[in-house]
C-alpha positions in Angstrom: 22.6 -6.2 4.8 22.5 -4.0 7.9 19.4 -3.5 10.0 17.8 -0.1 10.4 17.6 1.4 13.9 14.4 0.8 15.8 11.8 3.3 14.7 13.5 4.0 11.3 15.9 6.6 10.4 15.9 9.7 12.6 16.8 12.1 9.8 17.3 12.1 6.0 15.9 10.1 3.2 15.9 6.3 3.0 19.0 4.6 1.8 18.7 2.8 -1.5 16.7 -0.5 -1.2 15.6 0.1 2.4 11.9 1.0 2.2 10.9 -1.6 4.8 10.9 0.7 7.8 8.4 3.0 6.1 6.1 0.1 5.4 6.4 -1.0 9.0 5.6 2.6 10.1 2.6 2.8 7.8 1.4 -0.6 9.1 1.9 0.4 12.7 0.2 3.8 12.1 -2.7 2.0 10.4 -3.1 -0.6 13.2 -3.0 2.1 15.8 -5.5 4.0 13.7 -7.9 1.0 13.8 -7.5 0.9 17.6 -8.1 4.6 17.6 -11.3 4.1 15.7 -12.5 1.7 18.4 -11.5 4.4 21.0 -13.3 7.0 18.9 -16.5 4.8 18.7 -16.4 4.1 22.4 -16.0 7.8 23.2 -18.8 8.5 20.8 -21.1 6.1 22.6 -20.2 7.8 26.0 -20.8 11.2 24.5 -24.2 10.2 22.9 -25.5 8.1 25.8 -24.3 8.9 29.3 -23.3 12.5 28.4 -26.3 13.1 26.2 -24.5 15.3 23.6 -25.9 15.9 20.2 -24.4 13.9 17.3 -22.2 16.7 16.0 -20.8 17.6 19.5 -20.3 14.0 20.3 -18.3 13.5 17.1 -16.0 16.3 18.0 -15.6 15.0 21.6 -14.8 11.5 20.4 -12.3 12.7 17.8 -10.3 14.6 20.5 -10.2 11.5 22.7 -9.2 9.3 19.8 -6.5 11.7 18.6 -5.0 11.8 22.0 -4.9 8.0 22.2 -3.4 7.7 18.7 -0.7 10.3 19.5 0.3 8.4 22.6 0.4 5.0 20.8 2.3 6.3 17.8 4.8 8.0 20.2 5.3 4.6 21.9 5.3 2.2 18.9 5.4 3.8 15.5 7.9 6.7 15.6 10.1 5.4 18.4 13.2 7.3 17.2 11.5 10.6 18.0 12.4 12.7 21.0 10.8 11.7 24.3 11.1 15.2 25.7 8.3 17.8 25.5 5.3 15.4 25.5 2.7 18.2 25.9 4.3 20.2 23.1 4.5 17.1 20.9 0.9 16.3 21.7 -0.2 19.8 20.7 1.9 19.6 17.5 0.3 16.2 16.7 -3.2 17.7 17.1 -2.3 20.7 15.0 -0.6 18.7 12.3 -3.5 16.2 12.2 -6.0 19.0 12.0 -5.9 18.6 8.2 -6.9 15.0 8.5 -9.2 15.9 11.4 -11.1 18.4 9.2 -11.4 15.7 6.5 -12.4 13.1 9.2 -15.0 15.4 10.9 -16.3 16.8 7.6 -16.9 13.2 6.3 -18.5 12.2 9.6 -20.8 15.3 9.7 -21.8 14.9 6.1 -22.8 11.3 6.5 -24.6 12.1 9.8 -26.4 15.0 8.1 -27.4 12.8 5.2 -28.8 10.3 7.7 -29.7 6.7 6.9 -31.6 6.4 3.6 -35.3 5.8 4.2 -35.4 2.6 2.0 -32.5 1.1 4.0 -34.3 1.9 7.3 -37.3 0.1 6.1 -35.2 -3.0 5.4 -32.9 -2.6 8.4 -34.7 -0.8 11.2 -31.6 -0.9 13.4 -29.6 1.1 10.9 -30.2 4.6 12.3 -28.7 3.6 15.7 -25.5 2.4 14.0 -25.3 5.3 11.4 -23.0 7.5 13.5 -20.6 4.7 14.0 -20.4 3.9 10.3 -19.8 7.6 9.7 -16.9 7.5 12.2 -15.3 4.7 10.2 -15.6 6.6 7.0 -14.2 9.7 8.5 -11.3 7.9 10.0 -10.3 6.3 6.7 -10.7 9.6 4.9 -8.3 11.4 7.2 -5.6 8.7 7.8 -3.4 9.5 4.8 -3.1 13.1 5.7 -2.4 12.3 9.3 0.4 9.8 8.5 2.4 12.1 6.3 2.0 15.2 8.6 2.7 13.2 11.7 5.9 11.7 10.2 7.2 15.0 8.9 6.1 17.6 11.4 5.5 15.9 14.7 8.0 13.1 14.9 10.8 14.7 12.8 11.2 12.1 10.0 11.4 12.9 6.3 9.0 11.1 3.9 10.9 9.7 0.9 10.3 11.7 -2.2 8.7 14.6 -0.2 
């Protein structure tokens, strides 16, 4: 059994019986996404508190910061077989390709923020409104992740997705 090159196959479909690198890429993408969620929440806190932005502007600001972080990390660790040239162009492609997942992410976040914490829950958990935007960030990130993986793999880092 031969090993696959680091970062998976640069072009083409998977050879028969070799789906391991896709699983590794998905796992790496997901772990970086979790780290990106923490970056997103940290940037959200900065936007809400020291910068004093409203919840919706803060959500957009933090998404942009987190998307930049996840692009860099995926470039370094997930899709290592991709070209290292043209970083700014690749970053712009990443933001554009992930706009679909970003729309899903931001729409989910804004919907949950708009709905606000339920009154009955606030009565039981008076600290809930302060944490509500952060829970909304988590929900938005999960909602957009699947779109972002497929589009990043296919359009940004130049790999084909099996069966696509």
